[in-house]
N, C-alpha and C positions, 0 to 999 in steps of 0.2 A: 369539581367534586361529584361523586356517584350519589344519587339521591334517593333512587329508588330502582328495584330489581325485581322483575316478574318473569318466572320460570314454567313453562307449561311441557307436559311430556317429555321432559329431557332425562335421560337416563333414568335413576330410580325416583326422581322428584315427577309428582303429578302435576301438583301446583302450588308454586310458592310466590308469595307477595311480600318483599323486605324493604323496609326503610332504612337508611343508612344516614349516619350522622357524621358531623365532622370530628377530628382528633383521630385517637387510635381505636380501632375495632378489632378485636380478637375474635375469631371462630374456633371453637373447641367441640369436643366429642370423642367417644371411644373410637380405637383404632377401627376403621373400616366402616365407620357410621356414615361416611360420605362427605366430609368436610371439603375435600379438594372438589367436588362437584360445583360448588358455588364458584369458586376460581375459574374451574373449565367453562361454566356459562358466561361469567365475564370476559374470558379469553375468546370466546366464539363472537361477543359483541366487539372484539379488536380486531377481528377478522382471521383468527384460527379456522382451520378447516373442520367442517362437521361432516360425520358419517352418519350412515343410515342406523347404524347400531347405537347411536346417541338417541334414537327415537324410542321413548319407553315401549315396553312390551304391550302388544294389543293396541297400540295407537298407531295413528296413519301419518302423524306429523309431531314436529317440535318447534316450539317458538319461545325465545328469549327477548326481553325488552329491557332495556336501561334507560333511566332517564338522569341527564347530568347537566350540571351548571357548566357552561363553556367558558374557556379562558380565552383570552385575546388571540392566542395561536390558530384555536380551532375556529374562531369567527373569520379570522383572515381566510382560512381554508374554504369555508362554507361560501364566502363571499367570491373567492377564485372560481369556485366550481358551480356558481348560481344556485346554490341550493339555499332554500328558503330558511331565514333566521328568525329564531322566536326567542323567549326568554331562556328557555331550557333546551338542550339538544337531546332528540330521542333517537335511539339506536334499536334497531330491531333485527334479529336474524329468525328465518323460517326455514326447515327442511321438512320435503314430503317425500314418503317413499316413492320410489320411481321417478322422481323428479328433480328438476335443477333446485339448487339452493338460492334463496334470495336474501337481499341485505337492503335494509332502508335507513335512510339519515333522514329525519324529519318527514317520513313518509315518502321519500323520493328514492326509486331503486337506483343503488350504487353497486360498482363491481367490489370485489374482495380486495382488490388493490388498491382502490380509493377508500374503502373503508380503514384498511390499515394505514394508510397515509393520514388520514384524519385522526384517528384515535392514538397513533404512537406519541402524539403530543398532548393528549389529554391522560393516559394511563401508561405506567410502567409496570410491567408484569414479571416479577422477579421470582425466577425458577426456569423451569423446563420450557421456557415460550420464547417466542420469537421478538415479543413486544418488550425490549429491553434496550433502552435509549444509550445506557453507557456501553453497551457492545457496539455501537454504531460510530465508527471511528469520526465522522463529519461532526459528531456532537462534541468531541474532546476539546477543540479549541475553543468552541464557543463556552463551553462550562469554565475552563481556564481563564478565560477573557472576564467573565463574571466573577469569579473568584478573585482575580487579580484587580477588579474594578478599573478596568481600562477602557471603558465603553466609551468617555467622552473622548479619548485620543483616537478610538478607532472610527468614531464618526467624522473627527477632524481628517485622517487619514482617506475614509471612503469618499468623503468631499472632494479631495485632491484627486483621487483615484478615478472619479467620474469624470472630472474637469480633463484628465489626462487622457482618459478613453475617448471623450468627445473630440480633444483636439487631434489623438491619432486618427480617429475616423476621418475628421476633415482633411487630414495630410494625405491619407490613402485615397480619398475621393480626388484631391487636386494631382497626386501622382499618376493616378489612373486616367486623370483628363490630360495631363501634359504626354503620356504616351499617345493620345489620340489627336493631341493639338494641332498638328502641321496638316493632317488630314483635315480635321474640322475647320481651322483657318482657312484652307484652300475651297473648301466648300460653301463656306460663309462668303467668300469674296466672291465667288463665282456667282452665287445666287443674288448677291448686291447688284453686281453687273447687270445680271439679267433683267432683274425687276427696274432698276434705273434706266437700261436702254429701252424698255418698253414706254417709259414716260407715262406713267398712269396719273390720271386726274381723277380725284373724287366724283362718285355718281356718273361717271364718264360712259359706264356701260348703258344705263337708262337712258342717256341721250343719245346714243349711238342705234340702240333698238329703235326709237322713235324716229330718227332719220333714216333708219333701213326702210321701214314700213311706209314713210312718204315717200321715198326713192321707188320703191316697189309699185305704186300707186300713181307716179306722176304723168305717165301717158294718159290714163283714163282720165285724170282730173282736167288735163290740158284738153282734151279731146270733148270733155262735157261743157267746158269753157267755150270752146270753138262753137258749140252748137247753141249755147246760152246768148251769146252776144249778138249775132245777127236778128234773132227772134225778137231780144230787148232793145236793139237801136239800129243796128246797120241796114237790114233788109226794108224793101218798100213797104212790107206788110208788118215791120217790127212794131212792138208795143208802142215805142216812142211815135212813129209816123202816124199810127192809128189815133194817138191823142192829141198829136198836133192838128190832124184833119178835123178831130171833134172840137178843138178849140174855134177854129173857124166857123164851124156850124154853130156854135154857141154865139160867137160875134155876131153872127147874120141874125141869130133868134132875139138877141137882145137888143138890135137895132129896130127889130120889130115891135118888142115889148121891153120897154126902158125899167121896168121894175126891178128892185134890188134882187129878189130872189134869182132872177135870171141870171145877173151879173155876179152873184156867188158862186153859181155853178162853175163859172170860168176859172174863178181863183183854185177851186178844188183841182180841176183837171190840172191847173199849172203848178201846183205842189206835187201832184203824182208825176209830172214830167220831172221836176226838177229831182225828185227821188230816185226815178230811172236813171238821170244823168249820173247821180253818185254812186249808185250801184254799178252803173256801167263803169267808171272810173275806175271803182275798187277791183272789179273784175279784171280790167286791163292790167292793172297793176298786181294783182295776184297771178294773173297768167305770165307776167314776165318773169315773175320769180319763181316759178315752177321748175324745179332741176330733176331732171330723169336722165341726168349722164350715166351711162354705162360704167364709166370710169369710177366715177364717186361710188356708185353702188358697190364696185368691187374692192375699192378702198375703205369702205365702213366694214363690208364682210370680212375682209382681211384682218381688221382691227379688232372685230369682234373675236375672230377664232383665234388670236393672240390672246386675248384677255381670258377667253375659256381655258386654253391650253395651260396658260399660268395658274388659274384657279384650281384646276383639276390637279396638276403638279404638286403644289403647295397646300392643297386642301383648305384655301382660305378664299373668303369673299373679296371683292376689289378692294374695299376700304381698308379690310384686314391685312390684305397685301401692302398697301401703303404703309400701314403701321408697322409692318414685319420690318420693314428696310430700318427703321430706329433700333428694333430690338437686336436685329442682326449685327448693326454697328457696335451696340454696346457689348454684344457677346464678344466681338472681335477684342474690344479693348480689354475686357476681364481674362480672355485667354492669353492676351499679350502681357498681363500683369500677374500670371500665376507663377513664373520663376520667382519673382520678389515675394509674393504669397508663402509659396513654398520654404523659400529661406527662413521668413519670419515664424511659420508655424513649426519649422524644425528647432530654430532656436528656442520657442515657447516649449515645446515637447522636451526638448533637453533639461530645461530649468525645473519643468514639473517633475520630470521623472528623478532627477536629484532630490528635490525636495520631498518626494515620495519614499524613496529609499532612506532619507534621513528619518522620516517620521516612521518608517517600517522598523528601521533600527531601534529607536526610542521604544516602540511597541514590544520590540524581541526582547529588549533588555527587561523590561517591566513584566513580561510574561515569563521569562527566565528566573528573575529573582522570586515571583509568586509561584512557581513551579517547586521551586526549593521547600518553600515553607510548606506549600500544599503536600509535598512528597512527606516530610517529617510529620505532618499531622496525621496523614492518612495510615502511616505506619504505627504510630500511637494508637489509634483505634482499633486497627487489626490486632495489635498485640492485646487490646482488653476483650477481642472477639476470639481469643484462644489461637490467635495466629501470631505467637511471639516472634517467629524467625522470619516473619514475612517481608518482603520488599518490595517497594513501589517506586516507579520511576516513569518521568515523563519524557519520552524521546521526542527530539526536535529535529527537523531537517529543514533545510533552507530551499526556498523555490522562487521562482520568478514571482515578483510581486504581483499578487491578485487583490481582490477586493478584501481578504481578510488580513493583507499583509505579506510577509515573506517567509512565515513560519508555517511548516505543517508540524501537528503533535498528535502522539499516540500514546495513549496509557499502557504502561508495561507492568507486570506483577509476577512476582514468585512467591507462593505461599509456604513453600517447604524447604528445610536446608538443603543445598547442594543443588537445587534445582535453578537454572538459568532464567532470566527474566524473559517472559513472553508475553504477546499481546494479551489484552485483558480477555477477550472472548475466546481464548485458547487454552484456559487454565481452570482446574478445581472441578470439585463434584457438585451435585446439587445443592448441599447445604453449604459448602463453601462459597459457592459463586454467591448464594442469597447473603451470607454473613459479609462477603467482600462488598457486595453491592451496598448494603447496609452503611459499612464503614465508609465508602466512598460519598455516598449520599448524605450521610451526616455532616461531613465537611462541606459538602457542596450544597448544603440545604437550603441556602438564601440565593444561590447561583442557579440552581435546578428549579425552571420554572413549570417542571410537568406536575400537575396539581395531585394527582393518585398515585399512590404505590401501593402495591399488592404483593405482599411476599409469601410464598409458600416453599417449605422446606428449611425456613431460616433457624430451625431449633433441631435440625438433624444432627445426632451424634454429639449433641452438648448437654450440660446441666450445671447445676451449682452455680458459681461466681460467673462463669460465662454467660450461661441462661439469664443471670440477673443483668449482667453489662447488655445483653442484646435487647430486655425489655426496657432499659432505660434510653438506649439509643433509638429505639422505636417510638417511645414516648417523644423524646426530643425532636425527632423527626416528624412527628404528627403537630407540631406547633407550626409548621411552615406547609405543611401537606395532609391530606387525607391519608391516613396508613390502614389498611387492612393485611391482617396478618391470621394464618393458621398455624396454630401452636398445639402442643400436647402438654407444654411445661407451665405449671403454676407460676414459676418465678417470671414469666412473660407475660402471663393473663393477669396478674395484679396492676400492671401499668395501664390497662385499658379504660379507655373513656365509655366503650360501648363493648357490651359482652352479647355474642351469638352461639346458642347451642345448637348443635346438630345431632338429631337422633334416629337411628334406623330402626322402623317397627315392621312386625310381621302381622297381616290380619287376614285370616281365611286363606292363607298361602300365598298372598301377594306382599312383596316388600315394598315400603314407602319410606322416604327419607323426609323428614319434616324439621323445621328450623324454630327456634324460640329465641325472642329478645329476652334477656335476663334483667329481673331487678336485682337489688342488692342482696337480698335473701337467698334467691335464686343463684345468684352469682357465688355466694359463700359456699353453697351447697356444691356447685360443681367445681371450684377449686378445692374442696375437702375431697371429692373423688378423683381429682388430677393429683392431690397428695398422696391419698391411701389406698388407690387402685378399686376394687369391685366394691370392698366392705368400706361403708362410711361410717366411723366411729365418732364417739362423742371428742375423742382426742384429735381427731383429723379436723372436724368441725372448728374446734378450738384453735388449732394450729392456722386454719384458713382464716379466721376472724383476726388472730393475731397479724398476720403478714399483710391483711386487708389493711388493719389498723395503721400498722407502720408504715405501710405505702402511703396511706393519707396524710399522715403527719409528715412525712418528707415531701409532700406536695407533688 
């Protein structure tokens, strides 16, 4: 719903602020007063192109702002495009002289194309504007489905369609895999053979690196031990011999002085000699086990080189290479099962497609039955609107089942005798188009989820009974939609819930368009003007009061 409109420096409007209500709002005023400027301002909010000539004379810019209550479809689009969502949606257009145009949705700059995409699900501008959902063929099937009340069957169909699509995707992937299967199997078998032949062990690389380091230092370690052993034990001046001679001297000393302290010294030296003997034995053992074989060093280096090459080739660590053997074996098993899986998927796909065709056929029958009813009802409505010889048909063409079923539909119409049926957007003058759309929207009122409908030119070339029928249909339509209509006919105006008067005034050689929301008394006077022309007489006022009272009584 449009809640508020502000216009600054646009055409003949210097500043306008207007609150809108739900129901049917009519905009009236004398010919040339500027009624259509309000619709043009709203059209700009829907993405219609603005020219610099739209800027009020003497001003540098024009700006239009609208506040709307969003519907679910708009909220979905805002979410899709990451536009901040509030309780209301604020649309703003600004044009400056010599500069580019700007469009904003909730203060976020958007392109005109994006603005149109958002607003086309919020507003239908009926008249000479692009924003007319009924002229978009892609909407026809959706409207027919809502009219036919087949949404549940369509959901059932779409679930099956999604399953069929998923199954087809899996089959395509498997078939693509089959085309590469032989080569992939050959590669996997070679990889397994190569890794198995290497006979890799967990953490082997770390152990080999440690062994390599020991082999590289073997000669140096042996040389050091060969130098330590004589000094420690074997040479005449070794630590062992020195301590042994010390014991002899201590024994001689203890013979001369038998006190316990001296005897204790001998014990200490004997323990030291025992420790030296243990060190000697361990060094001899260590020396015997030192390996500095050139052959073993080369074996270790070759093994490390092999591990390094495999790691680089497969871009994996040693333990990952060992794990990869299991993964590769599982992949071989899977590839060898693809023939069976392809056959199973093909059978499943055939079953799904058969079920899909059956439900699509049921959908099509329901649609065609509903289309006949819809055609008859629309022809009746068009007859009430002065198009007694109009014909309306819904053309069906079969297509490969997609997410909407097997039907393509398009609305065709002929408004004059002898004319062949043509696509909806290819027929009619401005007034005819507006009345035609009014008729269609009346029948599709509950099916059409666009909340705001604005009619321009709906009363062109009509009067009397037809004008009254137009007013009644606009009023009925406003029960499910917010309807805004420009009119010069009192027969339409009396059906309004809200009445806006547009006036053109000239002050000090400057033309200004002003608007005013009318109360009941002011509304009566405006309808009297519409009935009687320039002169408002007592008779026209009484007539206005009479038709308003009649309208109130009829509900």
